[in-house]
Backbone as JSON, one array per atom type, in Angstrom:
{
  "sequence": "MLFWQVLLMIGTAVNDNYVYTQITPVNGIESLWDLLFEAKFYEHIFASFYRIFYALFLALVIGIPIGLIYASNEKIKMIFHLPFQILRMISPLSWMPIAVLVYDSWDGAIIFLIVMAAVWPIIFNLTQGMAKIDIGWIYVAKSFQANLFNQLRYAIIPAIAQDLTTGLRLALGVSWVIIVPAEYLGVTSGLGYAINDARDTLDYSKLAALILAIGLIGFTIDSFLQSLSNKYKWN",
  "N": [[120.52, 93.68, 103.69], [120.69, 95.71, 105.55], [120.71, 97.92, 103.84], [118.15, 97.67, 102.79], [116.62, 98.15, 105.13], [117.38, 100.79, 105.67], [116.3, 102.09, 103.42], [113.58, 101.71, 103.97], [113.33, 103.22, 106.31], [113.83, 105.77, 105.3], [111.67, 105.94, 103.53], [109.53, 105.82, 105.36], [109.97, 108.18, 106.77], [109.47, 110.07, 104.8], [106.88, 109.44, 103.97], [104.58, 108.35, 106.04], [103.49, 105.4, 105.99], [101.36, 102.55, 106.35], [102.15, 100.28, 104.98], [104.94, 100.23, 104.96], [105.62, 99.22, 107.43], [105.13, 96.57, 107.18], [106.79, 95.41, 105.33], [109.34, 94.97, 106.23], [112.81, 93.89, 106.64], [112.95, 91.78, 108.53], [110.29, 90.79, 108.67], [110.05, 90.01, 105.99], [112.01, 87.97, 105.74], [111.09, 86.11, 107.62], [108.62, 85.46, 106.49], [109.53, 84.4, 104.08], [110.82, 82.11, 105.01], [108.57, 80.68, 105.87], [107.37, 80.29, 103.39], [109.07, 78.44, 102.22], [108.17, 76.02, 103.06], [105.83, 75.59, 101.81], [104.02, 73.96, 99.36], [102.85, 75.19, 97.2], [104.45, 77.38, 96.64], [106.7, 76.28, 95.37], [105.47, 75.28, 93.14], [104.83, 77.65, 91.83], [107.42, 78.59, 91.27], [108.33, 76.55, 89.56], [106.52, 76.89, 87.43], [107.24, 79.43, 86.47], [109.91, 78.89, 85.76], [109.49, 76.99, 83.74], [108.28, 78.56, 81.71], [110.31, 80.44, 81.23], [112.6, 78.89, 80.48], [111.64, 77.46, 78.31], [111.14, 79.6, 76.59], [113.78, 80.55, 76.37], [114.99, 78.41, 75.07], [113.68, 78.57, 72.58], [114.59, 81.11, 71.85], [117.31, 80.6, 71.52], [117.22, 78.74, 69.4], [116.22, 80.39, 67.41], [117.98, 82.59, 67.52], [120.7, 81.72, 67.24], [121.14, 80.66, 64.51], [120.42, 83.03, 63.09], [122.27, 84.84, 64.14], [124.7, 83.68, 63.28], [124.46, 83.83, 60.47], [124.1, 86.58, 60.17], [126.51, 87.57, 61.16], [128.39, 86.54, 59.41], [128.1, 87.55, 56.88], [128.6, 90.44, 55.21], [126.94, 92.04, 53.61], [124.35, 91.27, 54.38], [124.52, 92.03, 57.04], [124.73, 94.8, 56.76], [122.25, 95.4, 55.65], [120.4, 94.56, 57.61], [121.2, 95.71, 59.99], [120.21, 98.25, 60.99], [117.29, 97.75, 61.21], [117.41, 95.64, 63.13], [118.61, 96.92, 65.32], [116.68, 98.82, 65.95], [114.46, 97.17, 66.6], [115.57, 95.87, 68.78], [115.64, 97.85, 70.67], [113.05, 98.22, 71.42], [110.84, 97.94, 74.09], [110.22, 94.76, 75.48], [107.77, 94.37, 76.75], [106.14, 96.07, 75.41], [105.13, 94.67, 73.34], [103.0, 93.36, 74.37], [100.09, 93.83, 73.97], [99.84, 92.91, 71.28], [100.75, 90.28, 71.54], [98.76, 89.18, 73.15], [96.59, 89.29, 71.43], [97.4, 87.63, 69.32], [98.07, 85.08, 70.35], [96.45, 82.14, 71.57], [96.59, 81.16, 74.14], [97.51, 82.21, 77.48], [100.02, 81.45, 78.35], [101.42, 81.12, 75.93], [101.5, 83.8, 75.06], [103.07, 84.97, 77.07], [105.49, 83.55, 76.82], [106.2, 84.37, 74.26], [106.74, 87.12, 74.74], [108.99, 86.89, 76.37], [110.79, 85.67, 74.63], [111.12, 87.74, 72.78], [112.58, 89.45, 74.33], [114.86, 87.97, 74.95], [116.19, 87.09, 72.64], [117.82, 88.99, 71.4], [120.26, 89.59, 72.93], [121.54, 87.14, 72.49], [121.87, 87.02, 69.68], [123.52, 89.31, 69.17], [125.75, 88.95, 70.85], [126.72, 86.59, 69.83], [127.41, 87.46, 67.3], [129.47, 89.19, 67.99], [131.3, 87.32, 68.98], [131.84, 85.84, 66.65], [133.22, 87.71, 65.2], [135.7, 87.64, 66.32], [136.98, 85.45, 65.37], [139.77, 84.1, 63.85], [140.52, 83.93, 60.5], [142.54, 82.35, 59.67], [142.5, 80.12, 61.3], [140.45, 78.61, 60.21], [141.51, 78.02, 57.72], [143.67, 76.44, 58.5], [142.28, 74.28, 59.62], [140.99, 73.34, 57.33], [143.21, 72.56, 55.88], [143.86, 70.25, 57.13], [142.02, 68.57, 56.15], [139.52, 68.9, 57.32], [136.06, 68.54, 57.74], [132.91, 70.41, 57.5], [131.57, 70.04, 59.93], [133.67, 69.37, 61.72], [135.17, 71.69, 61.51], [133.46, 73.49, 62.74], [133.41, 72.31, 65.28], [136.1, 72.31, 66.23], [137.26, 74.79, 65.61], [135.43, 77.02, 65.29], [133.32, 76.89, 67.3], [134.8, 76.73, 69.84], [135.88, 79.3, 69.74], [133.7, 81.04, 69.89], [132.39, 80.31, 72.16], [132.56, 81.53, 74.75], [131.42, 84.07, 74.3], [128.9, 83.28, 73.48], [127.88, 82.0, 75.79], [127.92, 84.21, 77.45], [126.02, 85.79, 76.14], [123.81, 84.14, 76.56], [123.66, 84.31, 79.32], [123.04, 87.05, 79.65], [120.61, 87.06, 78.29], [119.08, 85.37, 79.9], [119.07, 86.9, 82.2], [117.59, 89.23, 81.46], [115.23, 87.96, 80.82], [114.44, 86.99, 83.28], [113.81, 89.34, 84.53], [111.67, 90.21, 82.97], [109.73, 88.26, 83.34], [108.13, 88.58, 85.66], [106.33, 90.97, 85.41], [105.16, 90.01, 83.04], [103.77, 87.77, 83.84], [101.56, 88.82, 85.02], [99.59, 88.63, 83.27], [96.78, 87.23, 83.16], [97.39, 84.51, 83.97], [97.41, 81.79, 86.37], [99.49, 80.94, 87.86], [103.0, 80.95, 88.74], [105.75, 83.14, 89.63], [105.35, 85.86, 89.2], [102.54, 86.0, 89.13], [102.1, 85.2, 91.79], [103.18, 87.35, 93.22], [101.46, 89.41, 92.39], [99.08, 88.41, 93.42], [99.65, 88.45, 96.18], [99.82, 91.18, 96.56], [97.17, 91.97, 95.93], [95.77, 90.72, 97.97], [96.69, 92.07, 100.11], [98.85, 91.1, 101.53], [101.57, 91.96, 102.6], [104.0, 91.25, 103.78], [104.43, 88.72, 102.7], [104.65, 89.51, 100.07], [107.08, 90.93, 100.19], [108.73, 88.77, 100.8], [108.52, 87.2, 98.5], [109.66, 88.89, 96.58], [112.26, 88.96, 97.58], [112.9, 86.25, 97.25], [112.82, 86.0, 94.45], [114.98, 87.63, 93.76], [117.12, 86.19, 94.97], [116.99, 83.67, 93.67], [117.42, 84.47, 91.01], [120.01, 85.56, 91.26], [121.46, 83.25, 91.91], [121.19, 81.64, 89.59], [122.4, 83.35, 87.72], [125.0, 83.45, 88.74], [125.83, 80.82, 88.31], [125.82, 80.73, 85.48], [127.73, 82.66, 85.0], [130.04, 81.45, 86.0], [130.16, 79.39, 84.16], [130.62, 80.84, 81.84], [133.15, 81.89, 82.44], [134.62, 79.59, 82.35], [135.07, 79.18, 79.68], [136.79, 81.15, 79.04], [139.44, 82.3, 77.27], [142.56, 83.0, 75.59]],
  "CA": [[119.43, 93.85, 104.64], [120.85, 97.05, 106.11], [120.26, 98.85, 102.81], [116.69, 97.51, 102.77], [116.09, 98.82, 106.31], [117.61, 102.23, 105.48], [115.3, 102.56, 102.47], [112.3, 101.76, 104.68], [113.37, 104.36, 107.23], [113.67, 106.96, 104.47], [110.28, 105.94, 103.06], [108.65, 106.15, 106.49], [110.17, 109.6, 107.08], [108.84, 110.85, 103.74], [105.45, 109.13, 103.94], [104.31, 107.38, 107.12], [102.49, 104.5, 105.42], [101.26, 101.25, 107.02], [102.84, 99.26, 104.17], [106.36, 100.18, 105.32], [105.8, 98.41, 108.64], [104.9, 95.17, 106.83], [107.79, 94.89, 104.39], [110.67, 95.07, 106.85], [113.63, 92.7, 106.39], [112.59, 90.69, 109.45], [109.03, 90.2, 108.18], [110.31, 89.36, 104.71], [112.75, 86.72, 105.96], [110.19, 85.17, 108.3], [107.63, 85.0, 105.51], [110.24, 83.54, 103.13], [111.0, 80.83, 105.69], [107.28, 79.99, 105.8], [107.14, 79.9, 102.0], [109.89, 77.28, 101.9], [107.44, 74.81, 103.45], [104.56, 75.58, 101.08], [104.15, 73.32, 98.04], [102.41, 76.15, 96.17], [105.61, 78.23, 96.32], [107.53, 75.56, 94.4], [104.68, 75.22, 91.9], [105.01, 78.95, 91.16], [108.79, 78.62, 90.75], [108.38, 75.64, 88.41], [105.76, 77.5, 86.32], [108.08, 80.5, 85.9], [111.05, 78.24, 85.11], [109.02, 76.38, 82.5], [108.09, 79.61, 80.7], [111.6, 81.07, 80.91], [113.52, 78.0, 79.76], [111.03, 77.2, 77.01], [111.41, 80.79, 75.78], [115.21, 80.6, 76.09], [115.25, 77.41, 74.03], [113.23, 79.15, 71.31], [115.5, 82.22, 71.53], [118.55, 80.0, 71.0], [116.92, 78.16, 68.09], [116.08, 81.51, 66.47], [119.09, 83.53, 67.59], [122.0, 81.19, 66.78], [121.25, 80.73, 63.04], [120.4, 84.42, 62.65], [123.55, 85.42, 64.52], [125.76, 83.15, 62.41], [124.28, 84.41, 59.13], [124.28, 88.03, 60.3], [127.93, 87.87, 61.39], [129.27, 86.02, 58.36], [127.82, 88.17, 55.58], [128.61, 91.89, 55.4], [125.76, 92.63, 52.96], [123.21, 91.02, 55.27], [124.72, 92.86, 58.24], [124.44, 96.18, 56.38], [120.81, 95.53, 55.42], [119.59, 94.31, 58.8], [121.73, 96.35, 61.2], [119.27, 99.26, 61.49], [116.07, 97.13, 61.74], [117.71, 94.88, 64.35], [118.86, 97.86, 66.41], [115.38, 99.41, 66.31], [113.68, 96.14, 67.28], [116.23, 95.58, 70.06], [115.37, 98.94, 71.61], [111.63, 98.22, 71.82], [110.6, 97.18, 75.32], [109.46, 93.53, 75.21], [106.41, 94.49, 77.26], [105.36, 96.83, 74.43], [104.5, 93.69, 72.46], [101.96, 92.66, 75.12], [98.78, 93.81, 73.29], [99.91, 92.06, 70.1], [100.88, 88.89, 72.01], [97.44, 88.75, 73.65], [95.71, 89.1, 70.27], [97.9, 86.57, 68.43], [98.15, 83.75, 70.99], [95.22, 81.67, 72.2], [96.83, 80.9, 75.56], [98.33, 83.19, 78.19], [101.39, 80.93, 78.35], [102.0, 81.45, 74.64], [101.78, 85.23, 75.03], [104.2, 85.23, 77.99], [106.7, 83.0, 76.2], [106.54, 85.27, 73.15], [107.34, 88.33, 75.3], [110.34, 86.56, 76.85], [111.62, 85.45, 73.43], [111.42, 89.06, 72.23], [113.61, 90.04, 75.18], [116.06, 87.13, 75.07], [116.84, 86.74, 71.38], [118.8, 90.0, 70.97], [121.6, 89.34, 73.5], [122.13, 85.96, 71.85], [122.3, 87.39, 68.32], [124.62, 90.28, 69.14], [126.95, 88.37, 71.46], [127.24, 85.62, 68.86], [128.06, 88.28, 66.26], [130.74, 89.65, 68.57], [132.2, 86.17, 69.02], [132.24, 85.49, 65.28], [134.19, 88.72, 64.73], [137.01, 87.32, 66.9], [137.55, 84.26, 64.73], [140.86, 84.32, 62.88], [140.27, 83.11, 59.31], [143.65, 81.39, 59.58], [142.1, 78.87, 61.96], [139.63, 77.85, 59.26], [142.42, 77.51, 56.7], [144.42, 75.33, 59.11], [141.36, 73.14, 59.72], [140.79, 72.81, 55.97], [144.45, 71.9, 55.44], [143.83, 68.91, 57.72], [140.86, 67.9, 55.54], [138.39, 68.96, 58.25], [134.77, 68.86, 57.13], [132.23, 71.54, 58.14], [131.29, 69.69, 61.33], [134.91, 69.48, 62.49], [135.54, 73.11, 61.56], [132.62, 74.05, 63.8], [133.76, 71.72, 66.57], [137.46, 72.6, 66.7], [137.7, 76.16, 65.33], [134.43, 78.07, 65.47], [132.64, 76.83, 68.6], [135.67, 77.19, 70.93], [136.11, 80.75, 69.64], [132.49, 81.81, 70.22], [131.74, 79.72, 73.34], [132.43, 82.48, 75.85], [130.45, 85.1, 73.92], [127.58, 82.66, 73.45], [127.43, 81.83, 77.18], [127.64, 85.56, 77.95], [124.73, 86.14, 75.57], [122.8, 83.35, 77.26], [123.55, 84.89, 80.66], [122.29, 88.31, 79.52], [119.24, 86.7, 77.89], [118.39, 84.85, 81.08], [118.88, 88.02, 83.12], [116.47, 90.06, 81.03], [114.04, 87.11, 80.91], [114.05, 86.92, 84.69], [113.19, 90.63, 84.83], [110.42, 90.32, 82.22], [108.75, 87.22, 83.71], [107.2, 89.03, 86.7], [105.19, 91.69, 84.82], [104.5, 89.2, 82.01], [102.86, 86.83, 84.5], [100.33, 89.5, 85.41], [98.65, 88.38, 82.17], [95.75, 86.2, 83.21], [97.75, 83.17, 84.42], [97.15, 81.52, 87.79], [100.69, 80.33, 88.42], [104.21, 81.71, 88.46], [106.16, 84.08, 90.67], [104.68, 87.13, 88.92], [101.17, 85.86, 89.62], [102.14, 85.14, 93.25], [103.38, 88.73, 93.7], [100.21, 90.13, 92.14], [98.1, 87.89, 94.37], [100.01, 88.97, 97.51], [99.44, 92.6, 96.57], [95.72, 92.07, 95.95], [95.28, 90.26, 99.28], [97.33, 92.95, 101.1], [99.82, 90.32, 102.31], [102.79, 92.67, 102.22], [105.19, 90.5, 104.21], [104.62, 87.69, 101.68], [105.14, 90.23, 98.9], [108.51, 91.16, 100.41], [109.4, 87.46, 100.74], [108.58, 86.78, 97.09], [110.66, 89.74, 95.92], [113.55, 88.46, 98.04], [113.11, 84.94, 96.62], [113.13, 86.24, 93.04], [116.36, 88.12, 93.72], [118.06, 85.11, 95.33], [116.99, 82.67, 92.59], [118.07, 85.09, 89.86], [121.44, 85.65, 91.55], [122.02, 81.89, 91.86], [121.27, 81.24, 88.18], [123.39, 84.2, 87.07], [126.33, 83.03, 89.21], [126.15, 79.58, 87.61], [126.15, 81.05, 84.09], [129.0, 83.4, 85.0], [131.11, 80.45, 86.14], [130.21, 78.68, 82.89], [131.27, 81.75, 80.9], [134.57, 81.97, 82.8], [135.23, 78.32, 81.95], [135.45, 79.27, 78.27], [137.63, 82.33, 78.84], [140.77, 81.92, 76.8], [143.17, 83.98, 74.68]],
  "C": [[119.48, 95.25, 105.26], [120.36, 98.11, 105.13], [118.74, 98.85, 102.71], [116.07, 98.31, 103.92], [116.25, 100.34, 106.19], [116.58, 102.82, 104.52], [113.92, 102.68, 103.12], [112.23, 102.95, 105.62], [113.19, 105.67, 106.47], [112.23, 107.08, 103.98], [109.3, 106.33, 104.15], [108.76, 107.62, 106.85], [109.46, 110.49, 106.06], [107.33, 110.68, 103.76], [105.16, 108.02, 104.93], [103.16, 106.47, 106.71], [102.55, 103.15, 106.14], [102.07, 100.17, 106.29], [104.29, 99.11, 104.61], [106.61, 99.32, 106.55], [105.67, 96.92, 108.35], [105.97, 94.57, 105.93], [109.21, 95.08, 104.93], [111.48, 93.82, 106.53], [113.26, 91.52, 107.26], [111.32, 90.0, 108.99], [109.23, 89.44, 106.88], [111.0, 88.02, 104.88], [111.87, 85.68, 106.64], [109.16, 84.6, 107.33], [108.28, 84.09, 104.46], [110.48, 82.16, 103.74], [109.71, 80.01, 105.65], [107.0, 79.49, 104.38], [107.9, 78.63, 101.62], [109.19, 75.96, 102.22], [106.06, 74.73, 102.79], [104.77, 74.99, 99.68], [103.79, 74.29, 96.91], [103.56, 77.05, 95.72], [106.46, 77.57, 95.24], [106.8, 75.37, 93.07], [104.82, 76.53, 91.1], [106.4, 79.05, 90.54], [108.89, 77.75, 89.49], [107.67, 76.25, 87.2], [106.58, 78.6, 85.65], [109.28, 79.92, 85.17], [110.65, 77.63, 83.77], [108.91, 77.43, 81.4], [109.42, 80.22, 80.26], [112.46, 80.15, 80.06], [112.95, 77.55, 78.42], [111.32, 78.37, 76.07], [112.89, 80.9, 75.43], [115.61, 79.59, 75.02], [114.86, 77.96, 72.66], [114.15, 80.3, 70.88], [116.82, 81.71, 70.98], [118.35, 79.43, 69.6], [116.8, 79.26, 67.03], [117.37, 82.31, 66.37], [120.4, 83.01, 67.03], [122.11, 81.2, 65.26], [121.28, 82.17, 62.51], [121.74, 85.09, 62.95], [124.69, 84.97, 63.63], [125.68, 83.76, 61.01], [124.6, 85.9, 59.14], [125.76, 88.39, 60.41], [128.82, 87.51, 60.21], [129.07, 86.67, 57.0], [127.67, 89.68, 55.76], [127.4, 92.57, 54.76], [124.52, 92.48, 53.83], [123.31, 91.9, 56.51], [124.35, 94.32, 57.94], [122.93, 96.4, 56.22], [120.02, 95.48, 56.72], [120.08, 95.02, 60.06], [120.73, 97.34, 61.8], [117.96, 98.65, 62.0], [116.3, 96.36, 63.05], [117.9, 95.82, 65.54], [117.55, 98.51, 66.89], [114.54, 98.41, 67.09], [114.25, 95.84, 68.66], [115.87, 96.62, 71.12], [113.9, 99.01, 72.05], [111.47, 97.37, 73.08], [109.79, 95.93, 75.01], [108.01, 93.62, 75.67], [105.52, 95.31, 76.33], [104.61, 95.9, 73.47], [103.29, 93.0, 73.12], [100.59, 92.67, 74.43], [98.75, 92.91, 72.06], [99.96, 90.59, 70.5], [99.53, 88.35, 72.46], [96.49, 88.47, 72.49], [96.11, 87.87, 69.44], [97.78, 85.19, 69.05], [96.85, 83.41, 71.71], [95.38, 81.49, 73.7], [97.68, 82.01, 76.17], [99.79, 82.74, 78.21], [102.11, 81.3, 77.05], [102.38, 82.92, 74.54], [102.99, 85.58, 75.89], [105.5, 84.75, 77.38], [107.15, 83.87, 75.04], [107.25, 86.53, 73.66], [108.78, 88.06, 75.76], [111.28, 86.33, 75.67], [112.04, 86.79, 72.83], [112.47, 89.8, 73.06], [114.93, 89.3, 75.07], [116.83, 86.95, 73.78], [117.96, 87.72, 71.01], [120.17, 89.83, 71.62], [122.3, 88.15, 72.86], [122.67, 86.31, 70.47], [123.55, 88.27, 68.36], [125.88, 89.78, 69.83], [127.57, 87.32, 70.54], [127.96, 86.34, 67.72], [129.42, 88.76, 66.74], [131.76, 88.52, 68.62], [132.71, 85.78, 67.65], [133.3, 86.46, 64.75], [135.6, 88.42, 65.25], [137.7, 86.15, 66.2], [138.6, 84.66, 63.7], [140.64, 83.37, 61.7], [141.37, 82.07, 59.1], [143.32, 80.07, 60.23], [141.31, 77.98, 61.0], [140.53, 77.24, 58.19], [143.24, 76.33, 57.23], [143.54, 74.09, 59.19], [141.14, 72.5, 58.35], [142.02, 72.07, 55.47], [144.57, 70.49, 56.01], [142.61, 68.12, 57.26], [139.64, 67.89, 56.48], [137.11, 69.31, 57.5], [134.11, 70.0, 57.93], [131.97, 71.27, 59.62], [132.53, 69.87, 62.2], [135.43, 70.91, 62.56], [134.74, 73.82, 62.67], [133.11, 73.6, 65.17], [135.1, 72.22, 67.1], [137.91, 74.05, 66.49], [136.67, 77.21, 65.73], [133.82, 78.05, 66.86], [133.54, 77.22, 69.76], [135.88, 78.71, 70.93], [134.91, 81.56, 70.11], [131.85, 81.35, 71.52], [131.53, 80.73, 74.46], [131.39, 83.55, 75.52], [129.03, 84.54, 73.89], [127.03, 82.47, 74.86], [127.15, 83.19, 77.83], [126.29, 86.05, 77.43], [123.59, 85.42, 76.25], [122.57, 83.91, 78.66], [122.74, 86.19, 80.63], [120.83, 88.04, 79.16], [118.44, 86.2, 79.08], [118.11, 85.97, 82.08], [117.69, 88.88, 82.73], [115.17, 89.27, 81.07], [113.51, 87.07, 82.33], [113.39, 88.22, 85.14], [111.8, 90.72, 84.2], [109.34, 89.39, 82.78], [107.72, 87.72, 84.73], [106.06, 89.86, 86.12], [104.45, 90.89, 83.75], [103.48, 88.26, 82.63], [101.68, 87.52, 85.18], [99.22, 89.22, 84.4], [97.8, 87.14, 82.42], [96.1, 84.83, 83.73], [97.47, 83.03, 85.92], [98.31, 80.78, 88.43], [101.89, 81.17, 88.03], [104.5, 82.73, 89.54], [105.53, 85.46, 90.46], [103.24, 87.11, 89.4], [101.14, 85.89, 91.14], [102.33, 86.54, 93.85], [102.1, 89.55, 93.53], [99.14, 89.71, 93.14], [98.37, 88.41, 95.79], [99.64, 90.44, 97.63], [97.93, 92.76, 96.7], [95.12, 91.67, 97.29], [95.91, 91.04, 100.43], [98.28, 92.2, 102.02], [101.22, 90.84, 101.99], [104.06, 91.96, 102.67], [105.49, 89.36, 103.22], [105.14, 88.32, 100.39], [106.64, 90.48, 99.0], [109.3, 89.86, 100.29], [109.56, 87.0, 99.3], [109.6, 87.6, 96.31], [112.06, 89.28, 96.3], [113.89, 87.13, 97.37], [113.5, 85.1, 95.15], [114.57, 86.72, 92.88], [117.38, 87.03, 93.98], [118.15, 84.05, 94.23], [117.71, 83.23, 91.36], [119.58, 85.19, 90.04], [122.12, 84.29, 91.43], [122.21, 81.44, 90.41], [122.35, 82.04, 87.46], [124.81, 83.8, 87.47], [126.78, 81.75, 88.51], [126.58, 79.87, 86.17], [127.45, 81.85, 83.99], [130.18, 82.45, 85.13], [131.28, 79.65, 84.85], [130.91, 79.53, 81.83], [132.76, 81.84, 81.17], [135.33, 80.71, 82.39], [135.75, 78.39, 80.52], [136.3, 80.51, 77.98], [139.03, 81.89, 78.43], [141.27, 82.96, 75.8], [143.8, 83.24, 73.51]]
}
């Protein structure tokens, strides 16, 4: 809060703008308190959660098989390394015009943008986890007549669990960043829409409250995933 206030003081000194008087920490907290008692606020949160977790599910469905194949075959890795790196470096929001043309619904376009952001951390962290697997573990599992399912359960999954949860954490983090500008796309729900609406109606204290809420929700989710990742930390 102190950092927030210092930034406002610097902003006011550089440019004495009315907006700075409306987005103070006190106004933001008071407006956030009011939002907690508005049903519409929770509808916006639910709408954003729906888009993010649907997109994360698709990113996992796409990313896990690709990551496993990519990590386990050197020829495939050599062929696709450069294209994957180029695609990874493209801002997900750059796909916005294509998403709008391809998808009939705004929700579909937004989910596509989030998938394009979330799939890469999953693929590359899974690849990193697969590289840590000692082939001796597989041989030991086979010596005990373990089938493919049991090899996955007892040798492979424990080895990649931490990297996979780290990839999921990074994917969720970038998804949470993308969701706000993505929800400027024609939808009438979601935290991004709520921020855009607050800006258009010049309700700057509500705008500050929504930004604060997004930060707090994102921090809470990230902390949960970090604790989950630490659970699988082993040597």
